[in-house]
MDTraj code that builds the backbone (N, CA, C; nanometers):
import mdtraj as md
import numpy as np

residues = "UNK UNK UNK UNK UNK UNK UNK UNK UNK UNK UNK UNK UNK UNK UNK UNK UNK UNK UNK UNK UNK UNK UNK UNK UNK UNK UNK UNK UNK UNK UNK UNK UNK UNK UNK UNK UNK UNK UNK UNK UNK UNK UNK UNK UNK UNK UNK UNK UNK UNK UNK UNK UNK UNK UNK UNK UNK UNK UNK UNK UNK UNK UNK UNK UNK UNK UNK UNK UNK UNK UNK UNK UNK UNK UNK UNK UNK UNK UNK UNK UNK UNK UNK UNK UNK UNK UNK UNK UNK UNK UNK UNK UNK UNK UNK UNK UNK UNK".split()
xyz = np.array([
    [10.3091, -1.6091, 7.0124],
    [10.2813, -1.7439, 7.0570],
    [10.4089, -1.8049, 7.1146],
    [10.3923, -1.8892, 7.2146],
    [10.5056, -1.9534, 7.2809],
    [10.5708, -2.0564, 7.1894],
    [10.6992, -2.0775, 7.2090],
    [10.7682, -2.1856, 7.1380],
    [10.7951, -2.3022, 7.2338],
    [10.7271, -2.3017, 7.3483],
    [10.7419, -2.4095, 7.4460],
    [10.6100, -2.4259, 7.5209],
    [10.5917, -2.5426, 7.5785],
    [10.4787, -2.5647, 7.6693],
    [10.5139, -2.6823, 7.7588],
    [10.4462, -2.6924, 7.8706],
    [10.4742, -2.8021, 7.9627],
    [10.3784, -2.9184, 7.9361],
    [10.4151, -3.0356, 7.9844],
    [10.3349, -3.1559, 7.9625],
    [10.1946, -3.1374, 8.0187],
    [10.1826, -3.0694, 8.1296],
    [10.0511, -3.0427, 8.1892],
    [9.9611, -2.9702, 8.0891],
    [10.0174, -2.8763, 8.0132],
    [9.9396, -2.8037, 7.9123],
    [9.9011, -2.8932, 7.7954],
    [9.9895, -2.9847, 7.7562],
    [9.9582, -3.0761, 7.6456],
    [9.8384, -3.1636, 7.6798],
    [9.8260, -3.2040, 7.8046],
    [9.7171, -3.2941, 7.8459],
    [9.5799, -3.2290, 7.8334],
    [9.5740, -3.0977, 7.8258],
    [9.4468, -3.0267, 7.8133],
    [9.4114, -2.9943, 7.6683],
    [9.4879, -3.0470, 7.5745],
    [9.4642, -3.0161, 7.4331],
    [9.4018, -3.1356, 7.3615],
    [9.3047, -3.1047, 7.2762],
    [9.2373, -3.2067, 7.1969],
    [9.3222, -3.2372, 7.0735],
    [9.3382, -3.3657, 7.0407],
    [9.4187, -3.4078, 6.9258],
    [9.3252, -3.4357, 6.8082],
    [9.3509, -3.3677, 6.6954],
    [9.2679, -3.3803, 6.5754],
    [9.3544, -3.4311, 6.4609],
    [9.3051, -3.5330, 6.3897],
    [9.3734, -3.5849, 6.2709],
    [9.3315, -3.4993, 6.1516],
    [9.4264, -3.4289, 6.0896],
    [9.3927, -3.3402, 5.9782],
    [9.3543, -3.4168, 5.8521],
    [9.3872, -3.5444, 5.8443],
    [9.3541, -3.6242, 5.7254],
    [9.2044, -3.6487, 5.7118],
    [9.1364, -3.6704, 5.8251],
    [8.9930, -3.6991, 5.8182],
    [8.9096, -3.6128, 5.9128],
    [8.9743, -3.5209, 5.9850],
    [8.9028, -3.4319, 6.0759],
    [8.8556, -3.4981, 6.2040],
    [8.8962, -3.6220, 6.2254],
    [8.8500, -3.6984, 6.3412],
    [8.9218, -3.6546, 6.4690],
    [8.8446, -3.6428, 6.5763],
    [8.9015, -3.6146, 6.7076],
    [8.9529, -3.7453, 6.7657],
    [9.0811, -3.7499, 6.7989],
    [9.1406, -3.8705, 6.8550],
    [9.1339, -3.8725, 7.0069],
    [9.1036, -3.7592, 7.0680],
    [9.0949, -3.7505, 7.2135],
    [9.1939, -3.6492, 7.2682],
    [9.2224, -3.6613, 7.3958],
    [9.3162, -3.5719, 7.4633],
    [9.4450, -3.6472, 7.4952],
    [9.5554, -3.5759, 7.4978],
    [9.6847, -3.6365, 7.5294],
    [9.6775, -3.6973, 7.6693],
    [9.7155, -3.8249, 7.6804],
    [9.7150, -3.8903, 7.8120],
    [9.8566, -3.9162, 7.8625],
    [9.9554, -3.9151, 7.7718],
    [10.0922, -3.9428, 7.8128],
    [10.1870, -3.8908, 7.7055],
    [10.3133, -3.8825, 7.7406],
    [10.4172, -3.8341, 7.6500],
    [10.5361, -3.9284, 7.6603],
    [10.5940, -3.9662, 7.5459],
    [10.7163, -4.0470, 7.5442],
    [10.8349, -3.9534, 7.5268],
    [10.9338, -3.9670, 7.6138],
    [11.0530, -3.8823, 7.6078],
    [11.1748, -3.9696, 7.5838],
    [11.2568, -3.9307, 7.4877],
    [11.3828, -3.9989, 7.4613],
    [11.4820, -3.9506, 7.5668],
    [11.5190, -4.0372, 7.6593],
    [11.6049, -3.9935, 7.7698],
    [11.7495, -3.9710, 7.7267],
    [11.7867, -4.0213, 7.6091],
    [11.9234, -3.9991, 7.5612],
    [11.9448, -3.8556, 7.5152],
    [11.8446, -3.7991, 7.4444],
    [11.8618, -3.6621, 7.3954],
    [11.7677, -3.5622, 7.4627],
    [11.6796, -3.6108, 7.5511],
    [11.5921, -3.5214, 7.6257],
    [11.4800, -3.4601, 7.5446],
    [11.4458, -3.5204, 7.4305],
    [11.3410, -3.4658, 7.3446],
    [11.2154, -3.5522, 7.3502],
    [11.1014, -3.4881, 7.3258],
    [10.9754, -3.5619, 7.3201],
    [10.9744, -3.6448, 7.1927],
    [10.9508, -3.7753, 7.2063],
    [10.9495, -3.8662, 7.0915],
    [10.8088, -3.8869, 7.0373],
    [10.7079, -3.8836, 7.1253],
    [10.5706, -3.9114, 7.0819],
    [10.4726, -3.8647, 7.1883],
    [10.3474, -3.8484, 7.1454],
    [10.2384, -3.8268, 7.2398],
    [10.1468, -3.9483, 7.2327],
    [10.0732, -3.9727, 7.3392],
    [9.9798, -4.0861, 7.3432],
    [9.8393, -4.0347, 7.3713],
    [9.7452, -4.0973, 7.3013],
    [9.6040, -4.0643, 7.3158],
    [9.5319, -4.1941, 7.3511],
    [9.4369, -4.1914, 7.4463],
    [9.3651, -4.3152, 7.4785],
    [9.2893, -4.3673, 7.3575],
    [9.2790, -4.4997, 7.3466],
    [9.2010, -4.5595, 7.2393],
    [9.0531, -4.5371, 7.2627],
    [8.9713, -4.5776, 7.1661],
    [8.8270, -4.5610, 7.1773],
    [8.7720, -4.6482, 7.2894],
    [8.6675, -4.6000, 7.3540],
    [8.6026, -4.6750, 7.4610],
    [8.5357, -4.7992, 7.4046],
    [8.5427, -4.9071, 7.4803],
    [8.4823, -5.0330, 7.4363],
    [8.3377, -5.0455, 7.4827],
    [8.2854, -4.9432, 7.5461],
    [8.1469, -4.9473, 7.5915],
    [8.1344, -4.8988, 7.7344],
    [8.0121, -4.8882, 7.7798],
    [7.9829, -4.8388, 7.9137],
    [8.0495, -4.9272, 8.0195],
    [8.1241, -4.8661, 8.1090],
    [8.1934, -4.9322, 8.2204],
    [8.3013, -5.0312, 8.1776],
    [8.3378, -5.0325, 8.0520],
    [8.4462, -5.1193, 8.0066],
    [8.5708, -5.0354, 7.9856],
    [8.6849, -5.1002, 7.9888],
    [8.8104, -5.0270, 7.9734],
    [8.8235, -4.9721, 7.8320],
    [8.9098, -4.8730, 7.8197],
    [8.9344, -4.8131, 7.6888],
    [9.0215, -4.9067, 7.6066],
    [9.0246, -4.8826, 7.4770],
    [9.1077, -4.9627, 7.3882],
    [9.2543, -4.9275, 7.4040],
    [9.3365, -4.9792, 7.3149],
    [9.4798, -4.9530, 7.3176],
    [9.5074, -4.8048, 7.2978],
    [9.6163, -4.7578, 7.3576],
    [9.6570, -4.6194, 7.3360],
    [9.7077, -4.6029, 7.1935],
    [9.6858, -4.4851, 7.1393],
    [9.7385, -4.4514, 7.0075],
    [9.8656, -4.3707, 7.0304],
    [9.9771, -4.4191, 6.9788],
    [10.1049, -4.3495, 6.9910],
    [10.1291, -4.2700, 6.8637],
    [10.1476, -4.1393, 6.8783],
    [10.1669, -4.0505, 6.7639],
    [10.3083, -3.9940, 6.7706],
    [10.3948, -4.0319, 6.6752],
    [10.5315, -3.9792, 6.6747],
    [10.5325, -3.8262, 6.6651],
    [10.6279, -3.7643, 6.7304],
    [10.6382, -3.6182, 6.7328],
    [10.6448, -3.5611, 6.5909],
    [10.7066, -3.6337, 6.4987],
    [10.7199, -3.5862, 6.3609],
    [10.5848, -3.5751, 6.2907],
    [10.4828, -3.6418, 6.3421],
    [10.3485, -3.6391, 6.2822],
    [10.2638, -3.5222, 6.3326],
    [10.3175, -3.4434, 6.4260],
    [10.2445, -3.3268, 6.4767],
    [10.2666, -3.2106, 6.3810],
    [10.1548, -3.1574, 6.3270],
    [10.1623, -3.0438, 6.2349],
    [10.1679, -2.9111, 6.3090],
    [10.0834, -2.8971, 6.4111],
    [10.0740, -2.7693, 6.4804],
    [10.0162, -2.7900, 6.6197],
    [10.0680, -2.7127, 6.7140],
    [10.0138, -2.7112, 6.8495],
    [9.9542, -2.5736, 6.8718],
    [9.8229, -2.5700, 6.8902],
    [9.7527, -2.4441, 6.9120],
    [9.7162, -2.4260, 7.0584],
    [9.6333, -2.3250, 7.0843],
    [9.5916, -2.2972, 7.2217],
    [9.5069, -2.4093, 7.2807],
    [9.4182, -2.4679, 7.1981],
    [9.3257, -2.5699, 7.2475],
    [9.3419, -2.7054, 7.1810],
    [9.4093, -2.7107, 7.0676],
    [9.4174, -2.8352, 6.9912],
    [9.5590, -2.8646, 6.9438],
    [9.5808, -2.9921, 6.9143],
    [9.7037, -3.0376, 6.8499],
    [9.6606, -3.1021, 6.7191],
    [9.7094, -3.0495, 6.6072],
    [9.6769, -3.1050, 6.4766],
    [9.7845, -3.2049, 6.4373],
    [9.7420, -3.3268, 6.4053],
    [9.8353, -3.4326, 6.3679],
    [9.7990, -3.4859, 6.2300],
    [9.8977, -3.5401, 6.1616],
    [9.8780, -3.5976, 6.0287],
    [9.9146, -3.7446, 6.0379],
    [9.8155, -3.8282, 6.0691],
    [9.8433, -3.9702, 6.0881],
    [9.7793, -4.0586, 5.9827],
    [9.7163, -4.0006, 5.8819],
    [9.6563, -4.0831, 5.7774],
    [9.5548, -4.1786, 5.8359],
    [9.5517, -4.3007, 5.7847],
    [9.4581, -4.4025, 5.8317],
    [9.5248, -4.4865, 5.9393],
    [9.4617, -4.4968, 6.0556],
    [9.5170, -4.5771, 6.1646],
    [9.4905, -4.7239, 6.1395],
    [9.5940, -4.8054, 6.1550],
    [9.5785, -4.9506, 6.1438],
    [9.6567, -5.0144, 6.2564],
    [9.6048, -5.1235, 6.3112],
    [9.6755, -5.1966, 6.4164],
    [9.8058, -5.2521, 6.3630],
    [9.9087, -5.2508, 6.4458],
    [10.0408, -5.2916, 6.4017],
    [10.0668, -5.4407, 6.3993],
    [9.9868, -5.5220, 6.4682],
    [10.0189, -5.6642, 6.4736],
    [9.8945, -5.7530, 6.4724],
    [9.7885, -5.7074, 6.4097],
    [9.6690, -5.7890, 6.3971],
    [9.5935, -5.8122, 6.5265],
    [9.6168, -5.7299, 6.6282],
    [9.5425, -5.7413, 6.7533],
    [9.5918, -5.8493, 6.8468],
    [9.7098, -5.9063, 6.8219],
    [9.7604, -6.0143, 6.9068],
    [9.8207, -5.9631, 7.0368],
    [9.8642, -5.8394, 7.0391],
    [9.9311, -5.7832, 7.1555],
    [9.8500, -5.6653, 7.2067],
    [9.8185, -5.6644, 7.3369],
    [9.7383, -5.5561, 7.3925],
    [9.8083, -5.4212, 7.3819],
    [9.9391, -5.4191, 7.3874],
    [10.0143, -5.2942, 7.3811],
    [10.0656, -5.2689, 7.2395],
    [9.9855, -5.3010, 7.1406],
    [10.0305, -5.2906, 7.0018],
    [10.0625, -5.1468, 6.9636],
    [10.1540, -5.1330, 6.8727],
    [10.1871, -5.0036, 6.8159],
    [10.0978, -4.9813, 6.6951],
    [10.0901, -4.8616, 6.6490],
    [10.0090, -4.8309, 6.5325],
    [10.0983, -4.7845, 6.4186],
    [10.0548, -4.8156, 6.2968],
    [10.1244, -4.7683, 6.1780],
    [10.0278, -4.6815, 6.0993],
    [10.0808, -4.6003, 6.0125],
    [9.9975, -4.5099, 5.9352],
    [10.0208, -4.5327, 5.7885],
    [9.9125, -4.5247, 5.7126],
    [9.9229, -4.5312, 5.5676],
    [9.8990, -4.3917, 5.5140],
    [9.9923, -4.3421, 5.4356],
    [9.9787, -4.2075, 5.3788],
    [9.9147, -4.2121, 5.2432],
])
top = md.Topology()
chain = top.add_chain()
for i, resn in enumerate(residues, 1):
    res = top.add_residue(resn, chain, resSeq=i)
    for name in ("N", "CA", "C"):
        top.add_atom(name, md.element.get_by_symbol(name[0]), res)
traj = md.Trajectory(xyz[None], top)
């Protein structure tokens, strides 16, 4: 198995939360720390708000929360997702309860 992959390959992988088995979606973006050149987090689109409506806030998953990257899936350990600021900010961050 490879010890590297490109961002294009990450976007084709389904993200699964190992805590509850829930599919969080597919990687839509990657955060890179430009100071050290390392991937800091992956982003997954939030849940759809309904037919023809925009998707919810993106879920940002820190790189440290990734358990394994497989051929088709990325297993993450994010516990229970909770909004970081009570829904006041559209670009809210998420926190996890272990």
